[in-house]
C-alpha positions as CSV (number, residue, x, y, z in Angstrom):
1,M,-4.2,6.4,-31.2
2,K,-4.8,2.8,-30.2
3,K,-4.4,1.9,-26.5
4,A,-1.6,-0.6,-27.2
5,T,0.4,1.9,-29.3
6,K,0.0,4.6,-26.6
7,S,1.2,2.1,-24.0
8,K,4.3,1.2,-26.0
9,I,5.2,4.9,-26.5
10,E,4.7,5.6,-22.8
11,F,6.9,2.7,-21.9
12,F,9.6,3.7,-24.4
13,F,10.0,7.1,-22.7
14,F,9.8,5.5,-19.3
15,K,12.6,3.1,-20.1
16,L,14.6,5.9,-21.7
17,F,14.2,7.9,-18.4
18,I,15.2,4.9,-16.3
19,N,18.3,4.2,-18.4
20,I,19.5,7.9,-18.4
21,F,19.1,8.3,-14.7
22,K,20.9,5.0,-13.9
23,L,24.0,6.9,-15.2
24,V,23.4,9.7,-12.8
25,P,24.5,9.6,-9.1
26,Y,21.6,8.4,-6.9
27,K,21.5,11.5,-4.8
28,L,20.9,13.7,-7.9
29,T,18.3,11.3,-9.2
30,R,16.5,11.3,-5.8
31,S,16.6,15.1,-5.7
32,F,15.3,15.4,-9.2
33,L,12.3,13.1,-8.6
34,V,11.4,14.7,-5.3
35,N,11.3,18.1,-7.0
36,L,9.4,16.7,-10.0
37,F,6.7,15.3,-7.7
38,V,6.5,18.4,-5.4
39,F,6.6,21.2,-8.1
40,G,5.3,19.3,-11.1
41,T,2.1,18.1,-9.4
42,N,1.5,21.6,-8.0
43,L,2.1,23.2,-11.3
44,F,-0.4,21.0,-13.1
45,D,-2.7,20.6,-10.1
46,I,-2.6,16.8,-10.4
47,R,-5.3,15.7,-8.0
48,N,-4.3,18.4,-5.6
49,S,-8.0,19.5,-5.3
50,L,-9.0,16.0,-4.4
51,A,-6.3,15.6,-1.7
52,K,-7.2,19.0,-0.3
53,K,-10.9,18.2,-0.2
54,Q,-10.3,14.9,1.6
55,L,-7.8,16.3,4.1
56,E,-10.3,19.1,5.0
57,M,-13.0,16.4,5.5
58,V,-10.9,14.3,7.8
59,F,-9.1,17.2,9.6
60,P,-11.6,20.1,9.7
61,E,-9.6,21.7,12.5
62,K,-6.5,22.2,10.4
63,T,-5.8,25.5,8.6
64,E,-5.4,25.8,4.8
65,K,-1.7,26.4,5.4
66,E,-1.4,23.1,7.4
67,I,-3.4,21.2,4.7
68,K,-1.1,22.5,2.0
69,K,2.0,21.5,4.0
70,I,0.7,17.9,4.4
71,I,0.1,17.7,0.6
72,K,3.5,19.0,-0.2
73,K,5.1,16.5,2.2
74,M,3.0,13.7,0.7
75,Y,4.4,14.5,-2.8
76,Y,7.9,14.8,-1.3
77,H,7.5,11.3,0.2
78,M,6.1,9.9,-3.1
79,G,9.2,11.3,-4.9
80,L,11.5,9.6,-2.4
81,T,9.6,6.3,-2.6
82,T,9.8,6.3,-6.4
83,A,13.6,7.0,-6.3
84,E,14.1,4.2,-3.8
85,S,11.9,1.7,-5.7
86,Y,13.6,2.2,-9.1
87,F,17.1,3.5,-8.4
88,G,17.9,2.7,-4.8
89,N,20.4,0.1,-3.6
90,K,18.3,-2.5,-1.7
91,D,21.1,-3.5,0.7
92,K,21.9,0.1,1.6
93,L,18.2,0.8,2.1
94,F,17.8,-2.2,4.3
95,K,20.5,-0.7,6.6
96,T,18.1,2.2,7.2
97,C,15.3,0.0,8.3
98,K,14.3,-0.6,11.9
99,I,11.7,-3.2,12.9
100,E,9.2,-3.1,15.7
101,G,7.1,-6.1,16.7
102,W,9.1,-8.6,14.5
103,D,8.3,-11.4,16.9
104,N,4.6,-10.9,16.0
105,M,5.3,-11.7,12.4
106,K,7.6,-14.7,13.3
107,N,4.9,-16.2,15.6
108,A,2.2,-15.8,12.9
109,V,4.3,-17.6,10.4
110,K,5.1,-20.4,12.9
111,D,1.4,-21.0,13.2
112,G,1.7,-22.8,9.8
113,K,-1.6,-21.6,8.2
114,G,-0.1,-18.8,6.2
115,V,-0.5,-15.2,7.1
116,I,-2.6,-12.3,5.7
117,L,-0.6,-9.2,6.0
118,A,-3.0,-6.3,6.1
119,T,-1.6,-2.9,5.2
120,G,-2.1,0.2,3.1
121,H,-0.6,2.7,0.7
122,F,1.5,4.1,3.5
123,G,5.2,5.0,3.8
124,N,7.4,3.0,1.4
125,W,5.3,-0.2,1.4
126,E,7.3,-1.5,-1.5
127,L,10.5,-1.5,0.5
128,A,8.7,-3.1,3.4
129,G,7.5,-5.9,1.2
130,K,11.1,-6.5,-0.1
131,Y,12.4,-6.6,3.5
132,I,9.8,-9.2,4.6
133,A,10.5,-11.2,1.5
134,S,14.1,-11.4,2.4
135,H,13.1,-13.4,5.5
136,F,9.9,-15.2,4.6
137,D,8.0,-16.5,1.5
138,M,6.0,-13.4,0.4
139,A,3.3,-12.6,-2.1
140,V,1.4,-9.4,-2.7
141,V,-2.0,-8.9,-4.4
142,G,-2.0,-6.0,-6.8
143,K,-4.3,-4.4,-9.4
144,R,-3.1,-4.6,-13.0
145,Q,-1.8,-1.3,-14.2
146,R,-3.3,0.4,-17.2
147,N,-0.1,0.2,-19.1
148,R,0.7,-3.5,-19.1
149,Y,4.4,-2.9,-20.2
150,F,5.0,-0.7,-17.1
151,D,3.1,-3.3,-15.0
152,D,5.3,-6.2,-16.2
153,Y,8.5,-4.2,-15.7
154,T,7.5,-3.3,-12.1
155,N,6.4,-6.8,-11.3
156,A,9.7,-8.2,-12.7
157,L,11.6,-6.0,-10.2
158,R,9.4,-7.3,-7.4
159,L,10.0,-10.9,-8.4
160,K,13.8,-10.2,-8.5
161,D,13.5,-9.4,-4.8
162,K,11.4,-12.6,-4.2
163,V,8.1,-10.8,-4.0
164,I,5.5,-12.8,-6.0
165,V,2.7,-10.7,-7.5
166,I,-0.9,-12.1,-7.6
167,T,-3.1,-10.2,-10.0
168,K,-6.2,-8.9,-8.1
169,K,-8.7,-10.1,-10.6
170,N,-9.5,-13.8,-9.9
171,A,-7.0,-13.7,-7.0
172,L,-8.8,-16.0,-4.5
173,R,-7.5,-19.4,-5.8
174,P,-3.8,-18.4,-5.9
175,I,-4.1,-16.6,-2.5
176,L,-5.5,-19.8,-0.9
177,K,-2.7,-21.8,-2.6
178,M,0.0,-19.5,-1.3
179,L,-1.5,-19.6,2.2
180,S,-1.6,-23.4,2.2
181,E,2.1,-23.3,1.4
182,G,2.9,-21.0,4.4
183,Y,3.3,-17.8,2.5
184,I,2.6,-14.3,3.8
185,V,0.1,-12.7,1.4
186,S,-0.1,-8.9,1.6
187,L,-3.4,-7.2,0.9
188,L,-3.8,-3.4,0.6
189,M,-6.9,-2.5,2.6
190,D,-7.2,1.3,2.2
191,Q,-8.8,1.7,-1.2
192,N,-12.4,2.3,-2.2
193,A,-14.1,-1.1,-2.8
194,G,-17.4,0.2,-4.2
195,K,-20.0,-2.5,-4.5
196,N,-17.4,-5.2,-3.7
197,G,-16.9,-3.9,-0.1
198,V,-18.8,-3.4,3.1
199,L,-19.7,-0.2,4.8
200,T,-17.2,0.8,7.5
201,D,-16.2,3.9,9.3
202,F,-12.8,5.1,8.0
203,L,-11.2,8.3,9.3
204,G,-14.6,9.4,10.6
205,H,-16.6,8.9,7.4
206,E,-18.5,6.1,5.8
207,A,-16.4,4.2,3.2
208,S,-16.6,1.0,1.2
209,T,-13.8,-1.4,2.4
210,F,-12.5,-4.6,0.8
211,V,-13.5,-7.7,2.7
212,G,-10.8,-10.1,1.3
213,A,-8.6,-10.2,4.4
214,A,-11.6,-10.9,6.7
215,K,-13.3,-13.5,4.5
216,I,-10.1,-15.4,3.7
217,A,-9.0,-15.4,7.4
218,I,-12.4,-16.7,8.5
219,K,-12.4,-19.4,5.8
220,T,-8.8,-20.6,6.4
221,G,-8.2,-19.8,10.1
222,C,-5.0,-18.0,9.1
223,P,-3.9,-15.0,11.3
224,I,-4.0,-11.4,10.1
225,A,-0.8,-9.4,10.6
226,P,-1.4,-5.6,10.5
227,A,1.9,-4.1,9.3
228,Y,2.9,-0.6,8.3
229,A,5.9,1.2,6.8
230,I,6.8,4.6,8.3
231,R,9.4,7.0,6.8
232,K,11.0,8.9,9.7
233,D,12.2,12.5,9.3
234,D,15.8,11.3,9.6
235,G,15.6,9.2,6.5
236,T,15.2,5.9,8.2
237,H,12.3,3.5,7.8
238,L,10.4,2.0,10.7
239,F,8.4,-1.2,9.9
240,I,5.8,-1.9,12.5
241,C,4.3,-5.4,12.8
242,E,1.4,-5.1,15.1
243,E,-0.2,-7.6,17.4
244,I,-1.8,-10.4,15.4
245,I,-5.6,-10.4,14.8
246,S,-7.1,-13.9,15.1
247,P,-10.2,-14.8,13.1
248,E,-11.2,-17.3,15.8
249,G,-14.8,-16.7,16.9
250,F,-15.9,-14.9,13.7
251,K,-18.5,-16.5,11.5
252,N,-18.7,-16.4,7.7
253,N,-21.6,-14.0,7.6
254,L,-22.0,-10.3,6.6
255,E,-22.1,-9.1,10.2
256,D,-19.0,-10.8,11.4
257,I,-17.1,-10.1,8.1
258,T,-17.9,-6.4,8.5
259,K,-16.8,-6.4,12.2
260,L,-13.5,-8.0,11.4
261,T,-12.9,-5.7,8.4
262,E,-13.5,-2.7,10.5
263,I,-11.1,-3.9,13.2
264,I,-8.4,-4.2,10.5
265,S,-9.3,-0.8,9.0
266,K,-9.1,0.9,12.4
267,R,-5.5,-0.3,12.8
268,I,-4.6,1.4,9.5
269,E,-6.3,4.7,10.3
270,K,-4.5,5.0,13.6
271,Y,-1.2,5.6,11.6
272,I,-2.9,7.9,9.1
273,Y,-4.0,10.2,11.9
274,Q,-0.4,10.2,13.3
275,Y,1.4,10.5,10.0
276,P,-1.1,12.1,7.5
277,H,1.7,13.1,5.0
278,L,2.6,9.4,4.5
279,W,-0.8,8.3,3.2
280,F,-2.0,8.4,-0.4
281,W,-4.6,11.2,-0.3
282,V,-5.0,11.4,-4.1
283,H,-7.1,8.2,-4.1
284,K,-11.0,8.6,-4.1
285,R,-11.3,6.6,-0.9
286,W,-14.9,7.6,0.0
287,K,-16.4,7.6,-3.5
288,G,-18.1,4.2,-3.3
289,S,-19.7,4.3,0.2
290,K,-23.3,4.4,-1.2
291,K,-22.6,1.1,-3.1
292,A,-21.2,-0.8,-0.2
293,R,-23.0,-3.7,1.5
294,K,-24.5,-2.9,4.9
295,I,-25.3,-5.0,7.9
């Protein structure tokens, strides 16, 4: 079967699923998706082995029971995030959001150079992006999905909520343009960068980390705003805007780019240690460490 045909069939069933569940009360849809993620992924062992292996690597002191509990909670969270992203009422969800360090973001925007928002696949980062976009001009950099129909549909939802999507491939020029216009541009910093990254320590192990945030900040002088979305046990969302990282004093060379990249990366890992069930453990984060550039 051709790739385009396969994508069309997948998208047809995806839209059918969406349209059917839009007729169902949100609570039932949310419950269904949570159970689908928790029990479906366990039944078919969808990357469970990878998640288990990486959790054991980062938390060698945890028992097998504790590791399994984290994985189950991770899928539970993924189900909730999917329900909120495609079926949730944005205004109602916003009422569940609390903000910590909002003045940090305001002050960064006031600087007038644009802002690099450095974050990761943590909590409901989609909801956090929509919340920020309701207050400031906002763009996110994202990798094109394999199924372009699904990708277009998801990006249209983001755009409806004033979140502009910049495709990761050839993203530099539009990022610089957005920053020059005072936008906040969000970059996800917690994925394997392979040969395109630098070698950093991440959660106690060598990893290849993307340098985009550091390089662009050094080039433009724009501030870096580390920000994270945390889903609390009571169902509320806490968005944390940490103290701004200034690129001042860093030079455009491999050593300084690596230092600044690791500073950003360390901010992310602090929350992963604290809330391991909210991170995306099914990504091969440490796969490309041997390909990374070294000082």
